[in-house]
Biopython code that builds the backbone (N, CA, C, O; Angstrom):
import numpy as np
from Bio.PDB.StructureBuilder import StructureBuilder

atoms = [
    (1, "MET", "N", (14.200, -17.317, -25.355)),
    (1, "MET", "CA", (13.220, -15.782, -24.461)),
    (1, "MET", "C", (13.585, -15.363, -23.883)),
    (1, "MET", "O", (12.695, -14.640, -23.435)),
    (2, "ASP", "N", (14.700, -15.125, -23.226)),
    (2, "ASP", "CA", (15.889, -14.210, -22.784)),
    (2, "ASP", "C", (15.879, -12.490, -23.876)),
    (2, "ASP", "O", (15.997, -11.275, -23.717)),
    (3, "ASP", "N", (15.612, -13.699, -25.156)),
    (3, "ASP", "CA", (15.956, -11.498, -26.184)),
    (3, "ASP", "C", (14.128, -11.656, -26.394)),
    (3, "ASP", "O", (13.748, -11.859, -27.547)),
    (4, "CYS", "N", (13.228, -11.575, -25.455)),
    (4, "CYS", "CA", (12.781, -11.902, -26.004)),
    (4, "CYS", "C", (12.127, -9.882, -26.018)),
    (4, "CYS", "O", (12.674, -9.102, -25.238)),
    (5, "PRO", "N", (11.319, -9.519, -26.699)),
    (5, "PRO", "CA", (11.780, -7.797, -27.194)),
    (5, "PRO", "C", (10.844, -7.449, -25.660)),
    (5, "PRO", "O", (11.598, -6.817, -24.920)),
    (6, "ILE", "N", (9.811, -7.614, -25.156)),
    (6, "ILE", "CA", (8.658, -7.513, -24.585)),
    (6, "ILE", "C", (8.859, -8.195, -22.907)),
    (6, "ILE", "O", (8.206, -8.200, -21.864)),
    (7, "ARG", "N", (9.748, -8.561, -23.239)),
    (7, "ARG", "CA", (9.592, -9.121, -21.464)),
    (7, "ARG", "C", (9.708, -8.472, -20.567)),
    (7, "ARG", "O", (8.875, -8.529, -19.662)),
    (8, "LYS", "N", (11.098, -7.385, -20.495)),
    (8, "LYS", "CA", (11.417, -7.023, -20.234)),
    (8, "LYS", "C", (9.651, -6.217, -18.805)),
    (8, "LYS", "O", (9.390, -6.348, -17.609)),
    (9, "GLU", "N", (8.842, -5.306, -20.298)),
    (9, "GLU", "CA", (7.759, -4.539, -20.170)),
    (9, "GLU", "C", (7.300, -5.268, -19.435)),
    (9, "GLU", "O", (7.315, -5.056, -18.222)),
    (10, "THR", "N", (6.563, -6.730, -20.189)),
    (10, "THR", "CA", (5.579, -7.876, -19.682)),
    (10, "THR", "C", (5.649, -8.078, -18.505)),
    (10, "THR", "O", (4.673, -8.197, -17.765)),
    (11, "GLU", "N", (7.691, -8.193, -17.918)),
    (11, "GLU", "CA", (7.472, -8.118, -16.377)),
    (11, "GLU", "C", (7.333, -7.127, -14.855)),
    (11, "GLU", "O", (7.171, -7.189, -13.637)),
    (12, "LYS", "N", (7.559, -6.129, -16.128)),
    (12, "LYS", "CA", (7.595, -5.024, -15.430)),
    (12, "LYS", "C", (5.968, -4.473, -14.626)),
    (12, "LYS", "O", (5.805, -4.004, -13.500)),
    (13, "LEU", "N", (4.441, -4.898, -16.248)),
    (13, "LEU", "CA", (3.669, -4.885, -15.828)),
    (13, "LEU", "C", (2.847, -5.450, -14.948)),
    (13, "LEU", "O", (1.867, -4.931, -14.414)),
    (14, "LYS", "N", (3.221, -6.409, -14.824)),
    (14, "LYS", "CA", (2.617, -7.616, -13.554)),
    (14, "LYS", "C", (3.290, -7.209, -12.573)),
    (14, "LYS", "O", (2.400, -7.355, -11.735)),
    (15, "GLY", "N", (4.064, -6.851, -12.049)),
    (15, "GLY", "CA", (4.884, -6.421, -11.253)),
    (15, "GLY", "C", (3.906, -5.935, -11.173)),
    (15, "GLY", "O", (3.002, -6.617, -10.691)),
    (16, "LEU", "N", (3.553, -4.297, -11.672)),
    (16, "LEU", "CA", (2.072, -3.580, -10.934)),
    (16, "LEU", "C", (0.895, -3.975, -11.073)),
    (16, "LEU", "O", (-0.050, -3.631, -10.364)),
    (17, "GLY", "N", (0.871, -4.479, -11.689)),
    (17, "GLY", "CA", (-0.880, -4.762, -11.194)),
    (17, "GLY", "C", (-1.094, -4.988, -10.135)),
    (17, "GLY", "O", (-1.743, -4.392, -9.275)),
    (18, "GLY", "N", (0.003, -6.780, -10.149)),
    (18, "GLY", "CA", (0.400, -7.189, -8.708)),
    (18, "GLY", "C", (-0.410, -6.128, -6.856)),
    (18, "GLY", "O", (-1.253, -6.405, -6.003)),
    (19, "GLU", "N", (0.614, -4.849, -7.158)),
    (19, "GLU", "CA", (0.475, -3.027, -6.283)),
    (19, "GLU", "C", (-1.006, -2.478, -6.598)),
    (19, "GLU", "O", (-1.520, -1.492, -6.068)),
    (20, "MET", "N", (-1.740, -3.538, -7.825)),
    (20, "MET", "CA", (-2.267, -2.633, -8.081)),
    (20, "MET", "C", (-4.151, -3.065, -7.927)),
    (20, "MET", "O", (-5.125, -2.313, -7.906)),
    (21, "LYS", "N", (-4.026, -5.072, -7.817)),
    (21, "LYS", "CA", (-4.709, -5.649, -7.326)),
    (21, "LYS", "C", (-4.721, -4.895, -5.344)),
    (21, "LYS", "O", (-5.611, -4.088, -5.074)),
    (22, "ARG", "N", (-4.053, -5.154, -4.623)),
    (22, "ARG", "CA", (-3.613, -4.813, -3.866)),
    (22, "ARG", "C", (-3.716, -3.603, -2.444)),
    (22, "ARG", "O", (-3.715, -3.323, -1.246)),
    (23, "ALA", "N", (-3.810, -3.205, -4.113)),
    (23, "ALA", "CA", (-4.199, -1.489, -3.605)),
    (23, "ALA", "C", (-6.257, -1.036, -3.984)),
    (23, "ALA", "O", (-6.981, -0.097, -3.653)),
    (24, "MET", "N", (-6.462, -2.276, -4.786)),
    (24, "MET", "CA", (-7.772, -1.602, -5.163)),
    (24, "MET", "C", (-8.418, -2.711, -3.933)),
    (24, "MET", "O", (-9.648, -2.661, -3.954)),
    (25, "ARG", "N", (-8.079, -3.328, -3.267)),
    (25, "ARG", "CA", (-8.457, -4.624, -2.001)),
    (25, "ARG", "C", (-8.343, -3.133, -1.145)),
    (25, "ARG", "O", (-9.324, -2.396, -1.052)),
    (26, "ARG", "N", (-7.606, -2.943, -0.806)),
    (26, "ARG", "CA", (-7.456, -1.481, 0.333)),
    (26, "ARG", "C", (-8.569, -0.843, 0.269)),
    (26, "ARG", "O", (-9.488, -1.067, 1.057)),
    (27, "LEU", "N", (-8.645, 0.262, -0.926)),
    (27, "LEU", "CA", (-9.364, 1.294, -1.214)),
    (27, "LEU", "C", (-11.408, -0.061, -1.586)),
    (27, "LEU", "O", (-12.458, 0.407, -1.147)),
    (28, "ARG", "N", (-11.423, -0.712, -1.934)),
    (28, "ARG", "CA", (-12.559, -1.470, -1.451)),
    (28, "ARG", "C", (-13.003, -1.783, -0.541)),
    (28, "ARG", "O", (-14.180, -2.139, -0.608)),
    (29, "ARG", "N", (-12.352, -1.816, 0.706)),
    (29, "ARG", "CA", (-12.361, -2.191, 2.818)),
    (29, "ARG", "C", (-12.759, -1.206, 2.451)),
    (29, "ARG", "O", (-13.888, -1.333, 1.978)),
    (30, "ASP", "N", (-12.191, 0.280, 2.414)),
    (30, "ASP", "CA", (-11.563, 1.223, 2.586)),
    (30, "ASP", "C", (-14.035, 2.308, 2.611)),
    (30, "ASP", "O", (-14.916, 2.583, 3.425)),
    (31, "LEU", "N", (-13.756, 2.397, 1.091)),
    (31, "LEU", "CA", (-14.802, 2.343, 0.376)),
    (31, "LEU", "C", (-16.144, 1.564, 1.686)),
    (31, "LEU", "O", (-17.291, 1.915, 1.963)),
    (32, "ALA", "N", (-15.785, 1.098, 1.895)),
    (32, "ALA", "CA", (-17.008, 0.405, 3.187)),
    (32, "ALA", "C", (-17.724, 1.388, 3.801)),
    (32, "ALA", "O", (-18.908, 1.519, 4.111)),
    (33, "ARG", "N", (-16.399, 2.274, 3.945)),
    (33, "ARG", "CA", (-17.247, 3.112, 5.272)),
    (33, "ARG", "C", (-18.370, 4.398, 4.563)),
    (33, "ARG", "O", (-19.010, 5.158, 5.290)),
    (34, "CYS", "N", (-18.450, 4.446, 2.683)),
    (34, "CYS", "CA", (-19.407, 5.050, 2.099)),
    (34, "CYS", "C", (-19.958, 5.113, 2.434)),
    (34, "CYS", "O", (-20.319, 6.255, 2.718)),
    (35, "ASP", "N", (-20.959, 3.687, 2.954)),
    (35, "ASP", "CA", (-22.458, 3.412, 3.257)),
    (35, "ASP", "C", (-22.727, 4.067, 4.110)),
    (35, "ASP", "O", (-23.943, 4.050, 3.921)),
    (36, "VAL", "N", (-22.617, 4.610, 4.862)),
    (36, "VAL", "CA", (-22.447, 5.075, 5.933)),
    (36, "VAL", "C", (-22.110, 6.904, 5.880)),
    (36, "VAL", "O", (-22.507, 7.688, 6.742)),
    (37, "CYS", "N", (-21.608, 7.140, 5.124)),
    (37, "CYS", "CA", (-21.791, 8.327, 4.896)),
    (37, "CYS", "C", (-22.912, 9.808, 4.511)),
    (37, "CYS", "O", (-23.347, 9.926, 3.365)),
    (38, "PRO", "N", (-23.169, 10.542, 5.287)),
    (38, "PRO", "CA", (-24.573, 11.549, 4.986)),
    (38, "PRO", "C", (-23.916, 12.042, 3.409)),
    (38, "PRO", "O", (-24.494, 12.722, 2.561)),
    (39, "ASP", "N", (-22.646, 11.505, 3.350)),
    (39, "ASP", "CA", (-22.356, 12.698, 1.966)),
    (39, "ASP", "C", (-21.991, 11.623, 0.890)),
    (39, "ASP", "O", (-21.007, 11.768, 0.164)),
    (40, "LEU", "N", (-22.924, 10.405, 0.807)),
    (40, "LEU", "CA", (-22.560, 9.495, -0.528)),
    (40, "LEU", "C", (-22.553, 10.162, -1.539)),
    (40, "LEU", "O", (-21.586, 10.637, -2.135)),
    (41, "VAL", "N", (-24.041, 10.244, -1.857)),
    (41, "VAL", "CA", (-24.654, 10.286, -3.087)),
    (41, "VAL", "C", (-24.241, 11.653, -3.754)),
    (41, "VAL", "O", (-24.363, 11.671, -4.979)),
    (42, "GLU", "N", (-23.772, 12.805, -3.151)),
    (42, "GLU", "CA", (-22.772, 14.033, -3.640)),
    (42, "GLU", "C", (-21.892, 13.750, -3.452)),
    (42, "GLU", "O", (-21.641, 14.614, -2.612)),
    (43, "CYS", "N", (-20.498, 12.837, -3.541)),
    (43, "CYS", "CA", (-19.018, 12.739, -2.693)),
    (43, "CYS", "C", (-18.154, 13.130, -3.943)),
    (43, "CYS", "O", (-18.069, 12.361, -4.900)),
    (44, "PRO", "N", (-17.660, 14.070, -3.921)),
    (44, "PRO", "CA", (-17.234, 13.892, -4.805)),
    (44, "PRO", "C", (-15.403, 13.531, -5.754)),
    (44, "PRO", "O", (-14.808, 13.584, -6.830)),
    (45, "PHE", "N", (-15.283, 13.139, -4.157)),
    (45, "PHE", "CA", (-13.709, 12.309, -4.443)),
    (45, "PHE", "C", (-15.072, 10.729, -4.746)),
    (45, "PHE", "O", (-15.981, 11.444, -5.168)),
    (46, "ARG", "N", (-15.249, 10.309, -4.758)),
    (46, "ARG", "CA", (-16.204, 9.098, -5.056)),
    (46, "ARG", "C", (-16.896, 9.471, -6.881)),
    (46, "ARG", "O", (-16.505, 8.699, -7.756)),
    (47, "GLN", "N", (-17.353, 10.014, -7.078)),
    (47, "GLN", "CA", (-17.723, 9.921, -8.405)),
    (47, "GLN", "C", (-16.240, 10.646, -9.559)),
    (47, "GLN", "O", (-16.314, 10.488, -10.777)),
    (48, "GLU", "N", (-14.868, 11.487, -8.832)),
    (48, "GLU", "CA", (-14.074, 11.825, -9.505)),
    (48, "GLU", "C", (-13.487, 9.854, -9.594)),
    (48, "GLU", "O", (-12.798, 9.445, -10.528)),
    (49, "PHE", "N", (-13.763, 9.325, -8.918)),
    (49, "PHE", "CA", (-12.729, 8.307, -8.879)),
    (49, "PHE", "C", (-13.537, 7.060, -9.735)),
    (49, "PHE", "O", (-12.949, 6.177, -10.359)),
    (50, "ASN", "N", (-14.426, 7.143, -9.665)),
    (50, "ASN", "CA", (-15.171, 6.557, -10.236)),
    (50, "ASN", "C", (-15.747, 6.288, -12.452)),
    (50, "ASN", "O", (-16.042, 5.424, -13.278)),
    (51, "GLU", "N", (-15.488, 8.228, -12.232)),
    (51, "GLU", "CA", (-14.802, 8.909, -13.739)),
    (51, "GLU", "C", (-13.429, 8.567, -13.711)),
    (51, "GLU", "O", (-13.085, 7.708, -14.523)),
    (52, "MET", "N", (-12.906, 8.853, -13.258)),
    (52, "MET", "CA", (-11.107, 8.286, -13.574)),
    (52, "MET", "C", (-11.520, 6.214, -13.919)),
    (52, "MET", "O", (-12.167, 5.926, -14.925)),
    (53, "ILE", "N", (-11.166, 5.393, -13.215)),
    (53, "ILE", "CA", (-11.864, 4.716, -13.427)),
    (53, "ILE", "C", (-12.266, 4.329, -14.987)),
    (53, "ILE", "O", (-11.480, 4.015, -15.880)),
    (54, "ASP", "N", (-13.998, 4.458, -15.084)),
    (54, "ASP", "CA", (-14.730, 4.345, -16.155)),
    (54, "ASP", "C", (-13.334, 4.356, -17.817)),
    (54, "ASP", "O", (-13.057, 3.452, -18.607)),
    (55, "GLU", "N", (-12.518, 6.597, -17.654)),
    (55, "GLU", "CA", (-12.059, 6.314, -18.847)),
    (55, "GLU", "C", (-10.415, 5.561, -18.419)),
    (55, "GLU", "O", (-9.428, 6.061, -18.959)),
    (56, "ILE", "N", (-10.244, 4.518, -17.566)),
    (56, "ILE", "CA", (-9.144, 3.841, -17.914)),
    (56, "ILE", "C", (-10.078, 2.663, -18.519)),
    (56, "ILE", "O", (-9.497, 1.950, -19.338)),
    (57, "ILE", "N", (-10.856, 2.478, -18.362)),
    (57, "ILE", "CA", (-11.631, 0.915, -18.841)),
    (57, "ILE", "C", (-11.381, 1.483, -20.365)),
    (57, "ILE", "O", (-10.428, 0.917, -20.900)),
    (58, "ALA", "N", (-12.013, 2.459, -21.168)),
    (58, "ALA", "CA", (-12.262, 3.247, -22.720)),
    (58, "ALA", "C", (-10.734, 2.656, -22.215)),
    (58, "ALA", "O", (-10.891, 1.628, -21.556)),
    (59, "GLU", "N", (-9.923, 2.877, -22.296)),
    (59, "GLU", "CA", (-8.576, 3.014, -23.122)),
    (59, "GLU", "C", (-8.176, 2.522, -23.254)),
    (59, "GLU", "O", (-7.337, 2.482, -24.154)),
    (60, "VAL", "N", (-8.558, 1.289, -22.060)),
    (60, "VAL", "CA", (-7.491, 0.081, -21.910)),
    (60, "VAL", "C", (-8.259, -0.990, -23.393)),
    (60, "VAL", "O", (-7.516, -1.669, -24.102)),
    (61, "ASN", "N", (-9.489, -0.949, -23.574)),
    (61, "ASN", "CA", (-10.684, -1.678, -25.145)),
    (61, "ASN", "C", (-9.854, -0.885, -26.123)),
    (61, "ASN", "O", (-9.229, -1.338, -27.082)),
    (62, "LYS", "N", (-9.971, 0.724, -25.618)),
    (62, "LYS", "CA", (-9.338, 1.143, -27.308)),
    (62, "LYS", "C", (-8.534, 0.775, -27.937)),
    (62, "LYS", "O", (-8.478, 0.760, -29.167)),
    (63, "GLU", "N", (-7.222, 0.152, -26.601)),
    (63, "GLU", "CA", (-5.791, 0.114, -26.797)),
    (63, "GLU", "C", (-5.422, -1.072, -27.911)),
    (63, "GLU", "O", (-4.765, -1.146, -28.949)),
    (64, "TRP", "N", (-6.455, -2.193, -26.858)),
    (64, "TRP", "CA", (-7.197, -3.490, -27.167)),
    (64, "TRP", "C", (-7.918, -4.213, -28.349)),
    (64, "TRP", "O", (-8.102, -5.353, -28.773)),
    (65, "GLY", "N", (-8.266, -2.732, -28.688)),
    (65, "GLY", "CA", (-9.420, -3.080, -29.915)),
    (65, "GLY", "C", (-10.281, -4.174, -29.613)),
    (65, "GLY", "O", (-10.220, -5.206, -30.281)),
    (66, "ARG", "N", (-11.193, -4.021, -28.527)),
    (66, "ARG", "CA", (-12.569, -4.198, -27.950)),
    (66, "ARG", "C", (-14.030, -2.598, -27.102)),
    (66, "ARG", "O", (-13.888, -2.700, -25.884)),
    (67, "ARG", "N", (-14.200, -2.419, -27.148)),
    (67, "ARG", "CA", (-15.206, -1.738, -27.514)),
    (67, "ARG", "C", (-16.776, -1.799, -26.735)),
    (67, "ARG", "O", (-17.701, -1.104, -27.155)),
]
sb = StructureBuilder()
sb.init_structure("model")
sb.init_model(0)
sb.init_chain("A")
sb.init_seg("    ")
for serial, (resi, resn, name, xyz) in enumerate(atoms, 1):
    if name == "N":
        sb.init_residue(resn, " ", resi, " ")
    sb.init_atom(name, np.array(xyz, "f"), 0.0, 1.0, " ", f" {name:<3s}", serial, name[0])
structure = sb.get_structure()
């Protein structure tokens, strides 16, 4: 198993995944403030973020053969 060609990358990705989970939790807490923001409906930051997440999900699904 020590000579597995994907081990290094999977370990790296696992670490990055942990960082992403923590960042998403912080973001979710911060986004709770949006509920009282008068600009919520037209917020460019939230719209850009949602579009970015949609693109990431689509790319992951495409790369892994999901639709």
